[in-house]
MIZAKE-507392 format. One record per residue (C-alpha): residue number from 1; residue in one letter; x, y, z. Coordinates in Angstrom, 2 decimals. Example, Ala and Ser with C-alpha at 12.3 -4.5 7.8 and 13.67 -1.06 7.14 Angstrom:
(1,a,(12.30,-4.50,7.80)),
(2,s,(13.67,-1.06,7.14)),
***
This chain:
(1,m,(-38.89,165.18,-96.67)),
(2,s,(-35.85,162.89,-96.72)),
(3,g,(-33.40,163.21,-93.81)),
(4,m,(-35.90,164.92,-91.49)),
(5,g,(-37.44,163.42,-88.32)),
(6,d,(-41.09,162.48,-88.10)),
(7,g,(-41.78,165.19,-85.55)),
(8,y,(-40.49,168.06,-87.72)),
(9,v,(-43.05,170.58,-88.94)),
(10,g,(-42.01,173.37,-91.29)),
(11,t,(-42.02,174.74,-94.80)),
(12,a,(-39.85,173.68,-97.72)),
(13,q,(-37.66,176.72,-97.21)),
(14,d,(-36.99,175.73,-93.59)),
(15,a,(-36.01,172.22,-94.70)),
(16,v,(-33.62,173.62,-97.30)),
(17,r,(-31.99,175.92,-94.77)),
(18,i,(-31.59,173.11,-92.22)),
(19,r,(-30.02,170.83,-94.83)),
(20,r,(-27.57,173.54,-95.87)),
(21,l,(-26.63,174.31,-92.25)),
(22,q,(-26.02,170.59,-91.63)),
(23,k,(-23.65,170.48,-94.61)),
(24,q,(-21.82,173.60,-93.36)),
(25,r,(-21.40,172.07,-89.90)),
(26,e,(-20.08,168.84,-91.41)),
(27,a,(-17.57,170.78,-93.54)),
(28,e,(-16.41,172.76,-90.49)),
(29,r,(-16.09,169.53,-88.48)),
(30,r,(-13.90,167.99,-91.20)),
(31,k,(-11.75,171.12,-91.35)),
(32,i,(-11.21,171.09,-87.56)),
(33,q,(-10.25,167.40,-87.71)),
(34,e,(-7.73,168.12,-90.48)),
(35,l,(-6.18,170.90,-88.42)),
(36,k,(-5.88,168.57,-85.43)),
(37,t,(-4.20,165.94,-87.60)),
(38,k,(-1.73,168.48,-89.00)),
(39,s,(-0.97,169.72,-85.49)),
(40,a,(-0.30,166.21,-84.21)),
(41,s,(1.96,165.33,-87.16)),
(42,g,(3.87,168.60,-86.77)),
(43,k,(5.04,167.67,-83.29)),
(44,d,(7.01,164.69,-84.66)),
(45,q,(8.81,166.69,-87.34)),
(46,s,(12.47,167.42,-86.89)),
(47,g,(12.13,171.12,-87.78)),
(48,l,(13.99,173.68,-85.76)),
(49,l,(10.97,175.84,-84.76)),
(50,q,(8.98,174.72,-81.71)),
(51,f,(5.94,176.46,-80.23)),
(52,g,(6.65,178.53,-77.10)),
(53,s,(10.43,178.76,-77.59)),
(54,s,(12.36,181.94,-78.22)),
(55,t,(14.79,182.31,-81.13)),
(56,s,(17.85,182.21,-78.85)),
(57,e,(16.67,179.00,-77.10)),
(58,i,(15.97,177.34,-80.46)),
(59,l,(19.38,178.37,-81.76)),
(60,d,(21.19,177.04,-78.68)),
(61,t,(19.30,173.75,-78.73)),
(62,a,(19.93,173.13,-82.43)),
(63,f,(23.55,174.19,-82.14)),
(64,k,(24.22,171.76,-79.28)),
(65,k,(22.88,168.88,-81.38)),
(66,e,(25.08,169.85,-84.34)),
(67,t,(28.31,170.35,-82.35)),
(68,v,(28.54,167.13,-80.36)),
(69,g,(32.22,166.27,-79.90)),
(70,l,(35.29,168.25,-80.91)),
(71,v,(35.00,170.76,-83.77)),
(72,t,(37.34,173.38,-85.13)),
(73,r,(36.68,177.08,-84.78)),
(74,e,(35.79,177.43,-88.48)),
(75,q,(33.31,174.52,-88.24)),
(76,y,(31.86,176.06,-85.08)),
(77,v,(31.23,179.43,-86.76)),
(78,e,(29.96,177.86,-90.00)),
(79,k,(27.44,175.57,-88.28)),
(80,r,(26.12,178.41,-86.12)),
(81,v,(25.61,180.65,-89.17)),
(82,n,(23.91,177.82,-91.09)),
(83,i,(21.54,177.07,-88.21)),
(84,r,(20.64,180.75,-87.81)),
(85,n,(19.88,181.09,-91.52)),
(86,k,(17.75,177.96,-91.43)),
(87,i,(15.77,179.27,-88.45)),
(88,e,(15.18,182.63,-90.16)),
(89,e,(13.94,180.88,-93.32)),
(90,e,(11.51,178.74,-91.31)),
(91,e,(10.24,181.85,-89.48)),
(92,k,(9.66,183.66,-92.80)),
(93,e,(7.78,180.65,-94.19)),
(94,k,(5.64,180.47,-91.07)),
(95,l,(4.80,184.18,-91.16)),
(96,q,(3.99,184.00,-94.87)),
(97,k,(1.68,181.04,-94.27)),
(98,l,(-0.11,182.79,-91.41)),
(99,k,(-0.54,185.91,-93.54)),
(100,q,(-1.97,183.87,-96.41)),
(101,e,(-4.43,182.10,-94.10)),
(102,e,(-5.53,185.43,-92.65)),
(103,e,(-6.11,186.89,-96.15)),
(104,e,(-8.19,183.84,-97.11)),
(105,l,(-10.24,184.22,-93.93)),
(106,q,(-10.88,187.93,-94.63)),
(107,l,(-11.90,187.07,-98.21)),
(108,q,(-14.41,184.51,-96.95)),
(109,k,(-15.84,187.05,-94.50)),
(110,r,(-16.27,189.62,-97.26)),
(111,k,(-18.03,187.09,-99.45)),
(112,k,(-20.40,186.21,-96.61)),
(113,r,(-21.17,189.89,-95.98)),
(114,k,(-21.82,190.41,-99.68)),
(115,v,(-24.22,187.47,-99.77)),
(116,k,(-26.04,188.79,-96.70)),
(117,g,(-26.27,192.28,-98.21)),
(118,n,(-27.73,190.97,-101.46)),
(119,s,(-30.28,188.85,-99.65)),
(120,r,(-31.91,191.98,-98.18)),
(121,l,(-33.45,192.84,-101.52)),
(122,s,(-34.67,189.37,-102.55)),
(123,f,(-36.43,186.77,-100.44)),
(124,a,(-35.77,183.96,-102.90)),
(125,d,(-31.95,183.60,-102.63)),
(126,d,(-32.05,180.93,-99.91)),
(127,l,(-34.84,179.07,-101.64)),
(128,e,(-32.94,179.31,-104.92)),
(129,n,(-29.67,177.88,-103.54)),
(130,g,(-31.42,175.17,-101.57)),
(131,s,(-33.60,174.16,-104.50)),
(132,e,(-30.55,173.69,-106.70)),
(133,e,(-28.92,171.36,-104.15)),
(134,e,(-32.08,169.37,-103.60)),
(135,d,(-32.76,169.07,-107.34)),
(136,a,(-29.21,167.90,-107.98)),
(137,e,(-29.62,165.13,-105.40)),
(138,n,(-33.17,163.96,-106.12)),
(139,k,(-33.74,164.53,-109.85)),
(140,s,(-33.04,161.95,-112.48)),
(141,p,(-31.10,162.88,-115.66)),
(142,e,(-34.38,163.16,-117.57)),
(143,q,(-35.87,165.44,-114.92)),
(144,k,(-32.74,167.58,-114.77)),
(145,s,(-33.20,168.59,-118.39)),
(146,f,(-36.48,170.26,-117.51)),
(147,s,(-36.73,172.71,-114.60)),
(148,l,(-38.93,175.59,-113.66)),
(149,g,(-37.78,179.20,-113.97)),
(150,k,(-35.95,180.80,-111.04)),
(151,f,(-37.20,183.54,-108.78)),
(152,g,(-35.12,186.74,-108.85)),
(153,k,(-35.05,190.52,-108.93)),
(154,d,(-36.94,192.45,-111.60)),
(155,p,(-34.40,194.79,-113.25)),
(156,t,(-37.20,197.04,-114.57)),
(157,v,(-38.45,197.99,-111.09)),
(158,e,(-37.51,201.50,-109.89)),
(159,t,(-35.42,201.18,-106.69)),
(160,s,(-33.84,204.65,-106.46)),
(161,f,(-36.23,205.58,-103.63)),
(162,l,(-34.96,202.75,-101.43)),
(163,p,(-32.40,203.59,-98.70)),
(164,d,(-28.84,203.22,-99.96)),
(165,s,(-26.08,204.10,-97.52)),
(166,e,(-23.36,204.20,-100.19)),
(167,r,(-25.38,206.48,-102.49)),
(168,e,(-26.29,208.75,-99.57)),
(169,a,(-22.63,208.95,-98.51)),
(170,e,(-21.61,209.88,-102.09)),
(171,e,(-24.33,212.56,-102.23)),
(172,r,(-23.22,214.02,-98.88)),
(173,a,(-19.60,214.11,-100.06)),
(174,e,(-20.62,215.78,-103.33)),
(175,r,(-22.73,218.37,-101.48)),
(176,e,(-19.80,219.11,-99.16)),
(177,i,(-17.47,219.62,-102.15)),
(178,l,(-19.97,221.97,-103.80)),
(179,r,(-20.48,223.86,-100.52)),
(180,k,(-16.73,224.42,-100.10)),
(181,q,(-16.41,225.44,-103.75)),
(182,w,(-19.25,227.95,-103.34)),
(183,i,(-17.64,229.41,-100.20)),
(184,v,(-14.32,229.87,-102.02)),
(185,e,(-16.07,231.58,-104.95)),
(186,q,(-17.96,233.95,-102.62)),
(187,e,(-14.76,234.85,-100.78)),
(188,l,(-13.17,235.76,-104.12)),
(189,i,(-16.16,237.99,-104.90)),
(190,k,(-15.95,239.67,-101.48)),
(191,n,(-12.28,240.49,-102.06)),
(192,e,(-12.98,242.22,-105.37)),
(193,p,(-12.30,245.99,-105.32)),
(194,l,(-15.21,248.43,-105.27)),
(195,e,(-15.16,252.15,-106.04)),
(196,v,(-17.79,254.02,-104.01)),
(197,t,(-18.90,257.56,-104.79)),
(198,y,(-20.34,259.30,-101.73)),
(199,s,(-21.15,262.81,-100.54)),
(200,y,(-20.49,264.11,-97.04)),
(201,w,(-23.72,265.96,-96.23)),
(202,d,(-23.83,268.78,-93.69)),
(203,g,(-26.56,270.74,-95.46)),
(204,a,(-24.41,270.91,-98.57)),
(205,g,(-22.78,268.12,-100.55)),
(206,h,(-19.04,267.37,-100.53)),
(207,r,(-18.57,264.58,-103.08)),
(208,r,(-15.68,262.15,-102.72)),
(209,v,(-14.61,258.76,-104.14)),
(210,i,(-13.07,256.01,-102.02)),
(211,k,(-11.79,252.49,-102.67)),
(212,a,(-13.34,249.60,-100.71)),
(213,r,(-13.96,245.87,-101.02)),
(214,k,(-17.28,244.24,-101.84)),
(215,g,(-17.09,242.28,-98.60)),
(216,d,(-16.67,245.40,-96.41)),
(217,t,(-19.48,246.28,-94.02)),
(218,i,(-20.99,249.76,-93.89)),
(219,g,(-19.23,250.27,-90.55)),
(220,e,(-15.82,249.47,-92.10)),
(221,f,(-16.64,251.76,-95.03)),
(222,l,(-17.54,254.65,-92.66)),
(223,r,(-14.28,254.17,-90.76)),
(224,a,(-12.33,254.63,-94.01)),
(225,v,(-14.51,257.66,-94.86)),
(226,q,(-13.77,259.24,-91.47)),
(227,q,(-10.03,258.88,-92.09)),
(228,q,(-10.44,260.46,-95.52)),
(229,l,(-12.55,263.43,-94.31)),
(230,a,(-10.86,264.08,-90.94)),
(231,p,(-8.19,266.48,-92.28)),
(232,e,(-10.88,268.73,-93.84)),
(233,f,(-13.82,268.64,-91.37)),
(234,r,(-13.35,269.24,-87.65)),
(235,e,(-16.67,267.63,-86.67)),
(236,i,(-15.62,264.41,-88.41)),
(237,r,(-12.29,264.40,-86.55)),
(238,t,(-13.98,264.58,-83.15)),
(239,t,(-16.81,262.12,-83.76)),
(240,t,(-16.82,258.29,-83.80)),
(241,v,(-17.79,255.83,-86.52)),
(242,e,(-20.95,254.93,-84.56)),
(243,n,(-22.14,258.53,-84.95)),
(244,l,(-21.86,258.44,-88.75)),
(245,l,(-24.77,257.38,-90.99)),
(246,y,(-24.72,256.08,-94.57)),
(247,v,(-27.83,257.08,-96.53)),
(248,k,(-28.30,255.47,-99.95)),
(249,e,(-31.41,256.14,-102.09)),
(250,d,(-33.23,257.68,-99.07)),
(251,l,(-32.57,254.62,-96.86)),
(252,i,(-30.28,254.63,-93.82)),
(253,v,(-28.23,251.42,-94.15)),
(254,p,(-27.23,249.99,-90.72)),
(255,h,(-23.54,249.38,-90.03)),
(256,q,(-23.77,245.57,-89.92)),
(257,h,(-24.86,245.20,-93.56)),
(258,s,(-22.20,244.78,-96.25)),
(259,f,(-21.88,245.87,-99.86)),
(260,y,(-21.78,242.16,-100.80)),
(261,e,(-25.17,241.61,-99.17)),
(262,l,(-26.71,244.55,-101.05)),
(263,i,(-25.22,243.38,-104.37)),
(264,v,(-26.21,239.72,-104.03)),
(265,n,(-29.78,240.50,-102.91)),
(266,k,(-30.22,243.19,-105.59)),
(267,a,(-31.53,245.48,-102.85)),
(268,r,(-33.47,248.58,-103.87)),
(269,g,(-34.20,251.87,-102.18)),
(270,k,(-36.87,254.52,-102.59)),
(271,s,(-35.16,256.36,-105.43)),
(272,g,(-32.87,253.79,-107.01)),
(273,p,(-30.90,250.55,-106.62)),
(274,l,(-28.76,249.97,-103.53)),
(275,f,(-26.33,247.72,-105.41)),
(276,h,(-24.86,250.47,-107.65)),
(277,f,(-22.31,252.67,-105.91)),
(278,d,(-21.37,254.97,-108.77)),
(279,v,(-23.36,257.93,-110.09)),
(280,h,(-25.20,257.68,-113.39)),
(281,e,(-28.41,258.90,-114.97)),
(282,d,(-31.05,256.91,-116.79)),
(283,v,(-30.78,257.65,-120.51)),
(284,r,(-33.64,256.44,-122.70)),
(285,t,(-35.00,257.35,-126.10)),
(286,i,(-38.62,256.36,-125.39)),
(287,a,(-40.49,257.60,-122.33)),
(288,d,(-42.28,254.87,-120.38)),
(289,a,(-44.24,255.91,-117.29)),
(290,t,(-44.53,252.28,-116.09)),
(291,i,(-40.75,251.98,-115.64)),
(292,e,(-38.97,254.15,-113.10)),
(293,k,(-35.75,255.85,-114.13)),
(294,d,(-32.71,253.69,-113.47)),
(295,e,(-30.60,256.36,-111.78)),
(296,s,(-27.88,255.79,-109.20)),
(297,h,(-27.19,258.63,-106.77)),
(298,a,(-24.19,259.22,-104.55)),
(299,g,(-24.78,257.87,-101.08)),
(300,k,(-24.70,260.46,-98.30)),
(301,v,(-22.47,260.25,-95.21)),
(302,v,(-24.18,262.19,-92.41)),
(303,e,(-23.20,262.99,-88.83)),
(304,r,(-25.88,261.62,-86.49)),
(305,h,(-26.33,264.90,-84.53)),
(306,w,(-26.96,266.77,-87.75)),
(307,y,(-29.62,264.22,-88.73)),
(308,e,(-31.38,264.46,-85.33)),
(309,r,(-31.54,268.26,-85.67)),
(310,n,(-32.78,268.25,-89.28)),
(311,k,(-34.82,265.06,-89.74)),
(312,h,(-38.05,267.10,-90.07)),
(313,i,(-36.58,269.00,-93.04)),
(314,f,(-36.17,267.79,-96.59)),
(315,p,(-34.24,265.69,-97.62)),
(316,a,(-33.78,264.07,-94.18)),
(317,s,(-37.57,263.91,-93.76)),
(318,r,(-37.68,261.24,-96.51)),
(319,w,(-35.08,258.97,-94.96)),
(320,e,(-36.03,255.63,-93.41)),
(321,i,(-34.11,252.74,-91.84)),
(322,y,(-33.25,250.04,-94.39)),
(323,d,(-35.31,246.89,-93.85)),
(324,p,(-34.26,243.85,-95.99)),
(325,t,(-37.78,242.40,-95.72)),
(326,k,(-39.42,245.52,-97.15)),
(327,k,(-39.71,245.74,-100.92)),
(328,w,(-39.37,249.03,-102.79)),
(329,e,(-39.98,247.76,-106.36)),
(330,r,(-43.12,249.89,-106.61)),
(331,y,(-40.89,252.94,-106.25)),
(332,t,(-37.89,251.76,-108.28)),
(333,i,(-38.82,249.38,-111.08)),
(334,h,(-35.77,248.48,-113.17)),
(335,g,(-36.44,247.86,-116.84)),
(336,d,(-34.63,245.10,-118.71)),
***
């Protein structure tokens, strides 16, 4: 172990690190000494700029030196302009030099951070760099021609499971973009027009058709229905939206649910699908008892008081509250 004290105890890696740190300290010491020398020599220069002086003070001092004795007015103006231009040029050069030094310092810092970041994945970087320096100093030309292989990373090893802040940030950004795109697409679907066929039921059917949006809730739909039926039915004029019920395929759909929710979830009722709002019959050429008829019936709009008085009589006796968690496929199986 050349260059190390007798009392030192450590591994070869420690010795390499210590030797490299000593060289770095020596280089920094030389750099500081050079800066001191430049600073001392700069004080003796006859430049116009001096540390700690304002531009006006520098201009006055330089101008006094240049205008000793009698001068004409033209000479006076010319010398003052020349001195000001010279001072501005020296200030620009100084600022440009400071900016260049700052950029070089930032570049060195980035290189150091990059080296530190790479060393997290391999333990052999320090040993590798130190071994090269030591071999260059101690090996003879014959020995330099033959050297052992270097330690390094195995490019065939799978590392995708390791934490990677940059990859995780890219994945989060991509998920956010997809989430916003999905929201925009769903809003477009909710704004699509929907034609709903319904029947106001007071013991007899009064079929009507009304325009709505797929994103409308059942409560908003019933409000539009009330406005459409009010001129014809006195009991509808005097009631409120909360006292109206929407019954689709023998299920009472609560006001907070929307057509969009029923369509997206492919909800089904006792006697047919809840996501079709027109009226059509199931037409088939071959009878199949295992597949229920795919019929869509007009939803019923019922006044709540009428339902309370007649819920023990058919068809109200079949009606139940819609429960999204309850499946009705065994009643309404839809064939492909």
